[in-house]
N, C-alpha and C positions, 0 to 999 in steps of 0.2 A: 600045531605051530611048527614051522620049519625054519631052518637057518643053514647056510653053507658058509664055512670059513675057509679061506684059501690063502696060503702063503704067497706073497708077491714074488718070492725068490730073491729079495733084496734085504739083507740084514735080518731083522726080526719083525718085519711089517706083515700084517695080515689084513685082508678085506673080508668083512662079513656081509653076506647078502641075505636079507630076511625074506620070509615067505611073502611079505607084502611088497617086495621089490625095492626095498631101501638098502642103502649100503652104509657101512660104518668102517672106518679105517682104525686099526689098532697097531701100536708099535711098542717095542721094548725099550727099557732104559739102556743108555750107552754102555754101562758096565755089563749088560747082558747080551750085547751084540746088536742092540737096536740103535736107532738114530734119534729117538725122542721126538718123532714127528707127529705123534697122535697119542690119544689116551691109552693107558695100559688096560688089559682086559678086566682086571679087578676094579679099576676106577669106573669102568662102564657098569659093572655090577652095582657099585655104590650109587652111581647116578640113576640107574634103573630103579633102585629101591626108593630113592628120593622122588623120582618122577611118579612112581606108583602111588606113594603116600600122598603127594601133593594133588594128584589127579583125584584120589578118593575124597580128600578134604574139600576140594572145590565142588565136586559133584554132590556130596552130602549137604554142604552149606547151601548150595543153590536149590537142591530139592526141598530143603527146609525153608525156602524163601527168605534166606538171610541175604543182606546186601553186601556180599563179598565182592571186593574189587581186585584183590591180588593175594596170591599165596606164594611165598618163597620159603624154601627149606634148606638149611645148611646142615651138612652131615659131617660128623667126625667119627672116624673108625679106628679101632685098634686091632692088630692082628697077632696071631700066635707067633711065638719066637721060633718055633720049629716047624718043619714041613709036615703036613701041608699047612701053610700059613693062613689058615681060615680067619675070618673076622671073629673076634671074641667079644667085642663091644662096639655098638653103633649108637651114637646120640644124634637125634633129630631136633633141630631148633627151627620151629615154624614162626614166620612173620606173616600174620594174616591182616590184610588191610580191608577196611570196609566202613560202612555207616552203621553206627550203633550195634556193633556185633556184641553179643553176650558171651562172656567167658565160658559159661556152661555149654553153649552150643559149639564153640570152637573145640573145647576139651572133648566133648562127645564125638565130634567128627574125627578127631585124631585117634581116639580110642577105638572107634568103629573100624577105622582104616587098619590100625595095628592088630586088633583082635579078630577081625572078621573078613575084611575085604582085600587087603593088600597081599597078593601071593608072594611078592618079592620079600617083604619083611617076614612073612610066615616061614619061608624057606630059610632065610638068613638067621632067623631066631632060633634055629636048631643048634647053632654053634655060638651065636652072639647074644649077649645081653642087649636088648633094645630099650633105650630110654628116650624120652622126649620132653620138651618144654615148648612154650609158645609165648608170643607177645602179640597183642592186638594193637594195630595202628589205625587210629580214627582218620577217615578220609573226608 
């Protein structure tokens, strides 16, 4: 996997170009010299963890032939007070929509993602306590 991050030369804005030729803009907070025009790098890390987990949950439920129609995950993170301000706690709240989804199947999909498949949460779990809960919404 490859990625190139380049400073735009303007404030604290950066452009990341991934190995699959996609670009993401990042910017800093105003108090850090940025212009608040794009997500912060750590916000993208948190979004990546949410995307990784949601991806796994959808894939696991689909492979199990469960009638999943939607997965949304909200994340709340806490960071250390001192540098480096790593994540110390991340809570995932999943909202899984579908027809006659069983609680056990959704719980298992989330656990498999957390414990086996999601590389992002596995890495972040080295410094952060990872917790989760979920709700099922009947479609």
